[in-house]
Residue, then its C-alpha position, 0 to 999 in steps of 0.5 A: m491584480i492577477a489579470r493585470f499582471s497577466r496582460k503585462y506578462v503576455s505583452l512582455l511575452s509577445e516580444y520575446p516568446s523564443i527566449l521564454i521557451g528556451l529558458v523553460l526548456a533549459v530548466v526542464l533539461v537540467l531537471s530531466y538529467k535526474a529522471p532516470a534516478f527515479r524509482m519505486d519502492a513497494s517494501s513493507e515499510t510502505l504498508v505500516l505506520e512509520r510511528d506505530k508503537a507496535l513496530s517497535y515492538y515487531r522489530n524487537i521480536k524479530q531481533q529475538y526470535g530471528n528474521d521473518e525476511f524469507l521467501v517461499i517456493t512451493y514445489s508440486p512434482q509430477q511424480p510422487l514426491f518421495n521418488e528418489a528423482v524428485l528428491s534429487d531435483i529438490a536437493l539440486l534446487q536447494q544447493r543452487l539457491g543456497e549459493l545465491s549471494g543474500v541467502s543465509s540459509v534454505v529449510s526444506i524437507l531435506t534439511v529438517p531433523l527427523i526423529q522417527s526415521p528410524p526411531m530414535t532414543l533421546s540419547e541418539v537424538a542428542q548425539n546424531v541429527i538425522t535428515l532426509q539426506s542422511p546415509n541411513v534414513d528410512v524414506l518411507l518412514a520420513e514420508q510418514e513422520l513428515t506428513s504427520s508431524p505437529l511442526y513440518r505438516n502443512l508447513l513444509i508439506s502438504e498432508d497429501a504430500s502433493t506439494t512440498a515448500m522451501q523457506i529461503n531466508l534472507a540475510l539481514d542487512s545489518e546496517y538497516e536494521a541498526l539505523q531503524k533501531q536508532r530512529d525507534a529509540l529517538y522517537q520514544q524519546e520524543p518529549d511532549s513538546g516535539f523535538n528541538i532543532a538539534q533532534r529534529k536534524q538528527l531525525n532528518q539525518l537517520q531518514q536520509r540514511i534509512k532511505k539510501a539503506n532501504t534503496r540498496r536493500v530493496e534493489a538487492q532483493a530485486a536482484l535476488i528474486d530474479d536469480v531464484r526465478s532463474i533457478m526456478d525455470k530450471h526445474r519447471a520441467n519436473a514440477t510446478l513451482f510458485l514463489g511467494g513471500v513478502p519481498m517477492i510481493a514487494a518486488d512484483s508490485v513494483a514491476f507491475i506498476s512500472n510496467d503499467l507506467v510504461v504500457f498504459g502510459a503509452g495506451v494513455l497518449i494514444f487515446l489523448i491524442l486520437t481524442l484531441v484530433i476528434i475534438f479540435h480537428q487541428i494538429r496544433w491543439v494536439v502537438i501544444p497539449l501533449l508537450i506541455c504534458s510531457l514536460a511537466c511529467v519529466s520535470m516532476l520525475g527529475i525532481l524525484g530523481w534529484l531529491d532521491w524521492p521514492v514512488t510508492v504503491v500510493s503515489s505511483n499514479f501521480i503521473s496520470l494525475m499530472l497529466i489530467i491536471t496539465l491537459s485540463l489547464t491547456i484545454h481550457l487555454i485552447v477552448r477560450y482562444r477559439e472562443c475568442q477567435q470565433c467571435h473575433p475572427s480578424w484578431t491577431s494571434q497576440q490579440l487572441v493569446v492575450e485574452a485567453v491567458s488574461s481571462k483564464v489565469v485568475p480561475c486557472f491560478y484558483t483551481a491550482i491553488t484549490t486543487m493543492v489544498a485538496f491533495g494537501s489535506l493527505l498531509v494530515s493523514g499521518i500515514r507516510p506513503v499517503m502523505d508522500f503522495g499529497w506532497m508530490m501533487v502539490i508540487g507537480l500542480a505548481i510545475a503543471f500550471i508554470l508550464a501551461f502558462t508559459l509554453f502555451p502563449a509563447i508558442a501560441i502567439q507565434l502561430q497564425p490563426k487558423p480558421y475551422a468550421y464551427e457548424r459541427d459542434f456535438s459538444k455544445k449540443v450535450t452540454l446544452s441538453l444538461a441545461k434543460p431540466i435546470a430550467q424545465h424541472p428544477i424540483l425534479l432535479g433537486a429531489l434526484f440530488v437529494g436521492v443521491l446524497l441518501f444513496s451516498a450516505w448509506g453506501i459510505s456507512l458500508l465502507s470497510v477497511e478489510n482487504r486481502f493481499i491476495d485481492y491486489f492481483k488477478d487470478d492469473t498472476e503468479i502471486h495470486q495463485g501461489m498465496l492460494l496454494i499456500d493457503r490450501k495446502l501449506g497452512g496460510t500465508t500472512p504471519l501473526d505472532v501471539m506473545i505470552n509473557a509470565p504473569a507479574a506475580f512470577y517476576a515479583s517472586q523471582n525478585s524476592e526469592e534466591d533461585e534454587a537449584a534442581d537436585v538430581p533424584a536418587e531413582q534417576e541415577g544410573y542406566d535407564p533402558e526406556l530412556g536409553f541413557d544414564p541421566a548422570d552422564l548427561a549431568l551438567d558440568d557446573g550444576t546450574e543450568a539443569s535449574i531452567t525449569t525452575t528459573s523459567y515460568w513456561f519451560n516446566m512440566f507444570q506450565l507446558p500444559e498450559v502452553a498446549r491449551i493456548h496452542e489448541y485454541l489458536e489452532s481452533l480459530p477458522e481464520t488460522g492455519k498452521v500454528m507453531s510454538l514450543s507445544s509443537s516441539i514438545s509433541l515431538l518429544k513425547i513421541l520419543d518419551r512422554k516421561v521427558a515432558e513430565d519430568n522437570f529434571l530430564l527436561a532441563v538435561f535434554h534443553k541442555r545437551l540438545p544439539d544446536t541443530i535441533k535447538n534452533a528448529l524446536i525450541t529457540p523460535y518459540m522460547s526466550e532465552d530465560g524461558n519466561q516468554v513464549r511465541f505462538s508463530i501463526r499463519v493466517y489464511d489471507s484467501d478467506p473471504n470472512l477474514n476481519r483482521q481487527q476482530l481476529i485480533k480482539k477476539i484473540r486477545a479477549d479469548l486468552v483473557n476471559k477463556l484462558g485466565l491470562a492477565p491482559e498485560q501478559i499478552r502482545i500481539t504482533g506481526m506484519l498482520v498487526l502492523y498493517n490492521n494498524l494502518l487500515q484502522s488509521l484509514f477511517e480516521s484519516q479519510i474523515l480527517t482529510i475530508g473535513v481539512v479539505f472542505l474547510m480550506i477549499l471554502a476558505m479559498f472560495m471565500l477569497l476568491f468569491k468574497n460571497l459566503k452564499l456562492a462559496l458554500i454553492a460552489i463547494t456543494p457539487n464538489m463534497l456530493a461528488a466525493a460522497l458519491v464515489l465513496g458511497i458506490m465504493g461502499w455499496l460495491n464493497i470496494p474497501l478503503d486502502i492506502m490507495t482507494i483513500t486518495i480517491a476523495a482527495i482526487v474527486i474534490g481536487i477535479a470537481v473544485d476545477n470545474s466548479i471555479h470555472y464555471v462560477h468565474r465564467f457565470r458571474h462574468e457573463f452575469s455582470a457584463d449584461p444586465t439583461l440576462s437572467y439566471p436561467a439565461t446565464v446557465k445556458i450561455c455558460h453551458g455553451s461555452i464553459g461547459k464545452a471546456l469542462y465536456f472536453t477535459s472530463i472526457t479525454v481524461t475519462l477515456g485516458f484512464s479507461i485503459l487502466v482496467l487492463s492492469n494486472f495490479v487491481p488497486t490500479v484498476y480501482f484507481g482507473v475506474l474510480t477516477g474516470f467515474s469521479m470525472i463524469v461525476a464531477l462534470l454532471a454535478n457542475l453542470t447540473l446540481l451547481p447551476l441549479l443552485l445558482v438559479v435558486f439562491e440567486p447569489f448575485g442578487t435578484r434579477d428579473 
């Protein structure tokens, strides 16, 4: 039916080709209007599971203990850090940063409170906060205090005092945060039967508002980061500076990918032009494919602009894949056109176009549909960026097919056939050489593929999802160097929070007993020369808040040692760098006077009278307001080659229960490390699920196309072997699965499926057209005809993708290498294994 329709379509086309071209160009022009609105999003939202329950908890913790959206500047001066000129330069840098719109505060060694520079009593600390900028500060003592402080050492300053850091806290986007909270609440209310129509509409509206708010937020952060870098440039003459932080990584990832799209897009274009010239030797067969590919890409960019659909790191290479598919379809049409021209030199352009389109529309239609199915399998992954990538490729494939089968015939039918020389056909020699082992050494060839299968299975068993952010960037990039410096000298990069709640028995006792107020012991009345104040002078007005040490579980002399034990354990782990907690703060208090940490009344009084500046630095970030939850803020070494996030999380949880005696329900572990780990752990399940779905759906498509179960199984085998080999290679080379490489299997299957359909379709046509042909003879004919088209498309795309190895973004390098390699694997599998299976199993019946 499709073939009959195509003949009528081409006949109609021959009468009005210019009108069809005009209509297509008009549609593309409308779509291209929004192409400039195309945007990318590499924010942290794209690195987490959208409906991960841990995500909601993480956001609640952020609201309670403070925003973790911050930038870090490392500052390594040429002169000693505490030199007056260096401190002045740091002060000027901090002032300039603090004046930027979108910055809520800047924390540095100049702003943190000091208690030993000079030594102070508790009373003095409560009345006056000293910093490095205070007129009465002792700089030499401050250097000693900062480099030995349990709170500031390896966080704001390295132990050798060669490097300091500034934390630029970004202002929260209240609208964005509120919208996220509404969405999380809606997800929590979802019934087992799913959302009803009204709830689904509400969710969709929320998603759209969140998308717009996030776009505004990301754009504002990108502009802020540019401003921060401009300020940093003014201070590079005095020090070596690096910028770090999750917002910077996101912004730079977008910059890298955007640059790759432009630079490597142009490079791939040049490669393709040269390759098409070498293959076809005629300018028309260079211009037409490039025109169709360009219009397909512009159309897709326009659709993304109209829909305000951002491209993430995962889908950033969809343009390259659009180029593959569109070019493949066009090359198949050109090769068939030239074959007909070679066999029928007297045919007109109309006859050649009708035959080329009619013979190729069925296999190309099914290749497009099956490739859509391959990419559509990504929709079951449950990972939003991967699902979006699947949708983009499904839409893109439809556009590629429509443009290829409208513009090619409409243009080619208006061009007079141009003769060319056929005697030099290197490609045919290559493809025919691959047919020889099928006839001469079938057993050896079969054994080779069994070995490949075993090799692939072993490699797949070695696959891992463990990867490091630092490995995403080449060694000479600012991100890599900055993260390495922070890891080595400033206590680690990746944040991890361990939250410990009071035990259930404590809450039960609170509900059943009345609160007891703390009495002032008689021996503490009057001035205490050791403490430096009279406790009566600090007595609370209403006498109520002094009982925090009795109403809270953790903030008292009995449980603080337990907090210290947990802190020491977390700090002892080889993967963890800087650990900050209530224990760090109490260690500072012990420097002032050990009695404070050992007396509940003094603790309560100190907690009440502590200035907000110090309280916000020492207490608020690490303990809930009621004192029943404590937070351990950990920095993990992302550059540690032995880092295994999943094992680290499991070990911490198990040791806190088994070694430190906590109840499992007391422990919650959160932070970006946990969210990203949850995403990575879901990749294994997603990979198995997507491959299983794509296998069943493509098998069903093959059954529909070939109406022969044996032939369907034969055709799908090279596809699955190609995917298995690529995954096996990844396992052997220790290339981990991540949100980009998880798409490689679907890409391989999608590409290999095209080759299989074209080969089997041509094989069946040749075999049925000549009753005298044997299976081996038909293989030779197909290798010399359709094999050339497969060869051309594979080599062209492989060469085009080879330029991506020059990218600074390592996932793009992996994508280019693995995609190019998958093209070669798919070509070899479909020109060796596929015909071998056809010869051995004879799906079209026995023939002598």
